[in-house]
N, C-alpha and C positions, 0 to 999 in steps of 0.2 A: 615553263614559265614565260615563254615568248608571247602567250596570249594575254598577259597582264597589260592593262592600259595605263597603269600608274607606276611610279618608281617603286623599287623593291622596299624602300624604307617605310612605305605606307602600310605594308602588310605585316602588322604586329598587333597583339591583343590590346595594348594600351591605346593605340590610335583607333582601333575598331570600336572599343568601348567609348572613347571620346566622341567619335563620329556618331555613334548611336545616341549618345546623350545629347549632342548638339542638334541632331535631326529631330528627335522626339521633343526637345525643348522648343525648337522653332515651330514645330507643328502645333504644340499646345499654345504657344504665343498667338499664332494665327487664330486658333479656336477661341481663346479668351478675348482677342480683339473683336471677333465677330459678336461675341456676347456683349461687349461694351457698346458696339455700334447699334445692334439690332434689339437689345433688351432695354426697355425704357427705364426701368428702375433696377439697377444693379447695386450691390453693396461695395463699400470701399475695399473689401478684401479682393474683389476682382481686379481692381487697379493695382493693388499690392502684389498679387500673383503675376499679373501681366507684365508690369513694368519694372519689377524689382526682383522677385524670387526666380521666375523662369529665365530672365536674361542672365542671372547669376549662374544657373546651371548651363546655359548656352556657352558662356565664356569659359567655364571650367571644362566643358567638352572640347572646345577649340584648343585650349591649352594642352589637354591630354593628347590631342592629335599631334600637335607640334612636338611635345615632349617625347611621345612614342617614336616619331620619325627620327628625331635626333639620336635617341638611344639606339634605335635599330640601325641607323646609318653608321654610328660608331662601331657597332658589333660587326656589321658587314665588312667595313673597311679594315678593322683590326684583324678579322679572320682572313682576309685576302692578302693584306700587305704588311701586317704586323705593326702598323702605326696609323694614326688618325690624320687625315688630311683636312684641315679646317676650311680650306677654300671651297666655295660653292660653285659648281660647274653646271651651267645650263646650256643645253644644245637643242635649239628649236627644231633642228632636223630630226631629232629623236622623237618619235611619236609619244613615248612615255613622258618625256620632259614637256613636250608641247601640250599634252592633255593636262599635266599637272599645273602648268602656268595658266591655262585657260580656266581651269576649275578654281585655282587659288585666286585669280584676279576677279572672277565672277562672284565667288563666295565673299571675298573681302569687300567688294563694292556693295553687295546686298547687306552685309553685316554692318558696314559703316552707315548706310542709310537707315537701317533698322535701329542702330545704336543712337543716331541723331534723334529719330522720332521717339524711340523708347526713352531716351534720356530726358527729353523735354516733357514727355508725359509722366515720367517718374517724378520730375520736379513738380509738376502740377498736382500729382496725387499726394505727395508728401507735404505740400503747402495747403491742401484743402482742409476745411473745417471738419469734414467727415473723417478724414484720416486721423487728425489730431484727437478727435473726441471719441471715436467708436472703435478703432482698431485695437486700442489697448484698454483693457477693463480697469486699469488703475486710474484712468482719467475720467471715469464715470461721474464722480462728484463734480469735478470742474466743468465737464461738458454740460451737465444738467443745470448747474448754476448759471453758466454762460447763456443758455437758451432763454432764460427769463430775465436777462440783464439789459441795461440800456444800450449795451454794445453788441447785441445779438446779431446785428447785420454787419459787423466788422469782423473780418476773418482773423483767426488766431495769429497767422503769420504777420499781419499788418502791425500788431502790437508787440508780439514776442520776438520778431526778427526785423521787420522794417525793410527798407529798400537797401540795395547794395550787396555786392558779393561777399564782402568781408564778414558781415554779421551772419550771412547765410551759412558760410563755411564754419564759422565759430559755433553756430547753433547745432549743426550736424555733428561736429566733433564732441560737443558736450552731450548731445543726445545719444552718442554711441554708448557711453557709460550707463545712461538711463535704460537703454535697451538691454544691456547686460544685467542690470539690477532687476529688471522685470523677469527676464528669463531665469535668472538664478534665484529669484524670490528673495532678494536682498533689499528691496525698497522699503523705506520707513512708512509707517501708518500712524497718523496722517502724514502726507508729504509736507516737509517743513517749509515755512515761509518766513521772511521774504526770500525770494530767489536772488542771490547776490550776483549772478552772472547775466541778469537781464540787461538788454540794451537801455541806455539812459532814456528817461521818459521824455526829455525835451526833443529827442530825435524821432519819437514816435507819436506821443500824445499831441504834441504841438503842431502836427500836420493838420489837425482839425481844430484844436483848442489852443489859444495862446493868450496869456494874461493881458497883453496890450489891447486886446479887443473886449475885455470884460469891464463893464461899467455899472455903477449904480447898485440897486438893491432888488431883491426878488421876494415876493410874498410866498410863504409856505405855511400850510396848516397841518400840524401833527395831530392825528386823531388818536386819542387814548380812551380806554375804557377801564373803569375800576373793577376790582375783583369782588364786588359786593353782589348781593342777590339780584339787584336791578341792572347790573352791568352799567353803572352810571357813566355817561360820556363825559370826558374832560378834554375837549380840544384846546390846543394852544396855537394861536396864530402868531407867526413870526415874520419879521421883515429881515431877511438875510442880507447882510452887507457884503455882497459878493466882491465888489471893488475891482481892483486891477489898475489899468491905466498905463500911460506911457509919457515920455517927455513932450510929445506933440499934443497930447490931450490933457495934460495936467499931472499933478503928482499922484503917485500910486497910493492906494488906500484900500481899506477893507481886508477881507480874508486873503485875497490874492496879492496883497502887498508882499507877502512872504516870498513870492517867486517873480516879482516884477524885475524888469531890467535894471532899475535904479538901485536895487538891493541885492546883496548876496548874504545868505544865511548859511553858515556852516555849523555842524554839530558833531559831537563824538558820543558814542554809546559804549556801554560795557557789556552788552548782551547781544545775541544774534537776532533777537526779535525787534530791535530798535525801540525799546521801551524805556530803558534806564539811561537817562542823559547824564553825561559827565561834564560837558560844557557846551555852550552855544556862543557863536561869534557872528556879529553883524558888521558888514562892510557897506557903507552907503555910497552914493554916486560920487561924493567928493573924496572918497578913500578913507574917511574916518572910521575907526574900529571901536566897537564896544564888545566886551566879553562878560559872560555870565558863567560862573563856576560854582561848584558845590560849597566851597569855602570862601568865595569872594576873591581868592588869590588869582594870579595870572595863569593862563593856560599852560605855560611852560613849567609851572611849579606843580602841576597835577601829577600824582604818583600812581593813580589807579591804572590798571591794564585796560587799554581801550581796544574794543573789538573792531570798531570801524569809524572812520571819519568821512562824512558825506556833506555835499552841498545840497541843500534842501531843494526838492523838486516836487512835481505833481504827486508822485507815488507816496510821499511821506504822509500825506493826508488821505488822498484817494487811493488807498492801498488795496481796495477791492473794487476796481472799476468794472470788471466783467464777471468775476467769480464771487458773487455776493451770497453769503450764507446768512439769511435773515434769522433773527432770534425768534423763538416762539411768541414772545410778547408782541414784537413788531408785526409778525405775520398774522397773528390772531386779530390785532387791532385793525389791520388793513382789511382783512376778510369781513370783520364786523362792520366797518365803515361802509363797505361796498354792498352790504346786505347778503353776502354769501353765507355768513353764519348769523342766525337770528339773535338779536339782542333780547328777545322775549323769553329765551330759555334761561331759567334761573341759574346763576353762577356759571354761565357757560365760559366767560373769560377765564375765571380761576381754574375751572376743571380742564379747559382746553390747553392752557399753558402747562398745567401740571402733568397731563398725560403726554404731551410732546416732549417734556423735559426728562422723562424717565429713561432708564437704560434698557435696551433690548438686544437680544443676540443677533438678530438680522432684521431686514425690512419686513418680510412676511409676518414675523412675530409681532412687530410693531403695529401692522395693519390690524391684526386680530385683537391686540390689546386695546387699541383706540376704540374699536367698536364695543368690546366687552366692558371697558371702563365706563364709558358714557351711558350705555344702556343700564349698567348695574347701578350707577350713581342715581339716575333718575328713577329707576325701579324702587330703590330704597328710600330716597328723600322726596321725590315728587312723582309718584306713580301715575298721576293724571296726565303727565306730559307724554307718556307712551301712547296714549290714545288721542288726546286733543292736539298735540303738536308732533305727531309722528313724522310728518313730512319735513318739518324744520329740523328735527333730530337727525333724520337720515341725511339731510343736506349738510348739517354740521359735521357729521362723521365723515362723509365723503370729502369735504373740503379739508378737514384736519389730516386725513390720510394723504391728500395731495400735497399739503404743506410739508408733511414729514418726508415724502418721497423727493421733494425739491430742495430740502434744506439740511436733512440729517441722513448720514450714510454709515450705519454701524459696521458694515463690511470693511470699510476703509478707516473706521474710527474717526469719522469727520463730524463735527458739530460746529455751530457758530462760535463756540468758545475757543476753538482751535484757530479760527480765522477771524479775529475781531476786525471791525470796520472802524477806522480812525477818523472818519468824517463825523464830527460832533464829539460828544463826551458823555452821552447818557447811558451807554451800555459798554463802552470801552474807554480807557483813559484818554485816548485821542488827544485833544488840544491840551489837556492838563499834563502831558508829558513835559511840556515846557512852561506853559502859563500856570502861574500859581504854584510852581514847584519850588524846591529848595535852592534853585540856582539864583545867585545874586552877583551884582557887580562889586567892584572893590569898595564902593561907598555904601554897600548894603541894599541897593535897589534891586528888587526882583522883577521878573517878567510879569506884566500886568495880567490879572484875572478878571478884568472889568468886562462883564457880559456884553455891554453895548458896543464894544470894539467889533464884534462879529455879528450881533443880531439885536433886534429890539422886539420885545413881546408886546404885540398890539392888543391881544385879548387872551384871556385864559378862563377856563371853566365853562360849564354848560349854558350859563345865562349871561348875557351882556349887561350885567348890573353895573351900577356906578362903582368905580374903583377897580373893575375887572376889565376895562377897555380904555385904551389911551393911545393917541397918535404919537405921543412923545415917548412911549415905552413904559412898561410896567416892571416892577421887581417880581421875580418869579415867586409864586406862592404854591407850595406843595399841596396836592389835592387832599392829602391826609395830614393833619397837624402834627408836625414833628419838632415843634418848638424852635423854629428858625434854624434847625440844623442844616437845611438845604442850602443856606447861604455860606456855610463854613466847610461842609464836607463834600467831597467829590461824589457824584452820582454812583460811580462804580463800587463804592464801598458798601452799597446796599443792593444796587440793581446790576444784574448781568444779562437781563433779557429772558431769564427762565423763571422757575417756580420758587426761587429763593426767598421771595417776600411773602409767600402764602403759607 
């Protein structure tokens, strides 16, 4: 045994296995690092393996080495002296001790440096968009919607975590259960929203957007096409009263009045989706308070079980800022407005929305059904289209398949109905959760449903005829005569963005 260069306690199977695990892991880390450096396009899985998985095995190996040495030392000491001496004795004159100290110091220094570099890179990997969107298949719908959203150049972490160590740690702790849910296949389909543990919007959204800098109005043209044979266009030109403002620039007004510094709007809901309002409370800059409740009585007298009390912020209206699942009606209207789907194809609006709104087992089945449905419809009803408009039909099919892949995900049971967008009120209840609801003050005053508070209709319909265009604003006229019902009934009682009206 005299030829051994290390202490006797090193020579045990536990430490040997740990050393082998550590050496192999370290070698593989070096190999994957070379792949990261020299391969131009590597996947997020390389970073996951390099900076998270392999270092975990390396640490386990080092722990096994130390644990094996402790157990072996106890065994040796007990065998010789009948008791364990806990004190650590190092004699640098002893070659074995000297070799052990040199090796331990060198390995520790290398390990600490590697840990520092690896830890930083692990942080970068886990904060990257690719890691969030592609490592876990559960996130495929969210990642797909994000890539076509207005915030596609903003990283996931900038909104979901923001700056500071506190929320970073909190996000990782909450993410630990999500990892378990995916591994154990216990995650819900679709993933429920809103996410109640998100960082407050004012701490993230307002790094770029803040109400004090919003002023005036913005023109917006909503392109609509009817479901008739001619796919009649029915554009609606709106002047959106964006509003905002601050004490320096005048009183807050318009839509962003709700989140201006001079106002505080609190509300309570009785459901997890934040749709069913129990009460609303407004506190103005002078501290005056107004309350709206379901029975007009005080908030304190309400007996319903409240799920959540919130102070209104960006997310209450802009609840789909990056993960927007557009409805078939909206998607087809946009594609037709830009010419990607030809308006010359008879009934293409109706048929396109209908086929997108059907149920399919998976995405490949939907791709096949879209092709077969449209070709079958025109073969039966307009056979001349197959020859005279073959290119337009092929383009329509391809664009509808793209729309489906970007907005509907049967594998995760995700559709636009599961994630309604509360900006507006045409396809989700949105504004009408409060405005025009049953909430009233003690003297019976409700929350106004006056359309002109938020927007003015400058023109509507295919032709700028007299009575259909006005700088002062028009009363909305439904493209199909429904006898004035559009002025009394919420849009969502008929429209959901799918084929329900056809």
